[in-house]
C-alpha positions as CSV (number, residue, x, y, z in Angstrom):
1,M,198.5,-126.8,-30.5
2,A,197.2,-123.5,-29.2
3,T,195.6,-123.2,-25.8
4,S,192.0,-121.9,-25.6
5,T,193.3,-118.7,-23.9
6,K,195.8,-118.0,-26.7
7,V,193.0,-118.5,-29.3
8,V,190.7,-116.1,-27.6
9,Q,193.6,-113.6,-27.2
10,A,194.3,-113.8,-30.9
11,M,190.6,-113.4,-31.7
12,Y,190.4,-110.2,-29.5
13,Q,193.6,-108.9,-31.0
14,A,192.4,-109.4,-34.5
15,Y,189.0,-107.8,-33.8
16,G,190.7,-104.8,-32.1
17,E,192.9,-104.4,-35.2
18,G,189.9,-104.7,-37.5
19,D,191.4,-107.8,-39.1
20,M,188.5,-110.1,-39.9
21,N,190.7,-112.5,-41.8
22,A,192.9,-113.1,-38.8
23,L,189.8,-113.4,-36.6
24,K,188.2,-116.0,-38.9
25,N,191.5,-118.0,-38.8
26,T,190.9,-118.6,-35.1
27,L,187.5,-120.2,-35.9
28,S,186.6,-123.8,-36.9
29,E,184.7,-124.3,-40.1
30,D,181.7,-125.7,-38.3
31,I,181.5,-123.0,-35.6
32,I,178.1,-122.0,-34.2
33,W,178.2,-118.6,-32.6
34,I,175.3,-117.6,-30.4
35,Y,174.7,-114.2,-28.9
36,H,171.9,-114.2,-26.5
37,G,169.7,-111.1,-26.2
38,T,166.3,-109.7,-26.8
39,K,164.9,-109.0,-30.2
40,E,165.8,-105.3,-29.7
41,I,169.4,-106.3,-30.0
42,E,169.9,-106.4,-33.8
43,H,172.9,-108.7,-33.6
44,A,171.4,-111.3,-31.2
45,G,170.9,-114.7,-32.6
46,E,172.7,-117.8,-33.9
47,Y,175.4,-117.6,-36.6
48,K,176.8,-120.6,-38.4
49,G,180.2,-121.0,-40.0
50,K,183.0,-118.5,-40.5
51,S,180.8,-116.4,-42.8
52,G,178.1,-116.3,-40.1
53,V,180.5,-115.1,-37.5
54,E,181.7,-112.4,-39.9
55,K,178.0,-111.4,-40.4
56,F,177.7,-111.2,-36.6
57,F,180.6,-108.8,-36.3
58,D,179.3,-106.8,-39.3
59,N,176.0,-106.4,-37.4
60,V,177.8,-105.4,-34.2
61,N,179.9,-102.8,-36.0
62,A,176.8,-101.4,-37.7
63,H,175.0,-100.8,-34.4
64,I,177.7,-100.1,-31.8
65,E,180.3,-97.4,-31.8
66,Y,183.4,-98.2,-29.9
67,L,185.4,-95.3,-28.4
68,D,188.0,-97.7,-27.0
69,F,188.5,-101.5,-27.2
70,Q,190.7,-103.0,-24.5
71,P,189.7,-106.6,-23.5
72,N,191.0,-107.7,-20.2
């Protein structure tokens, strides 16, 4: 069984590599992903299931340009 830390590290690594399939493999089928924010933040809201989380990241990538991605 993977520890929570290892799962999050795998998730960040997959996102950093642009590998959405690997990222989705770290998620449960019944995940509910919530990003809190004002209505001005296009990707704020609740996303359900793996496809919902993929939509969240699609929204993030459509509105944010990363110059560097190095999670600590």
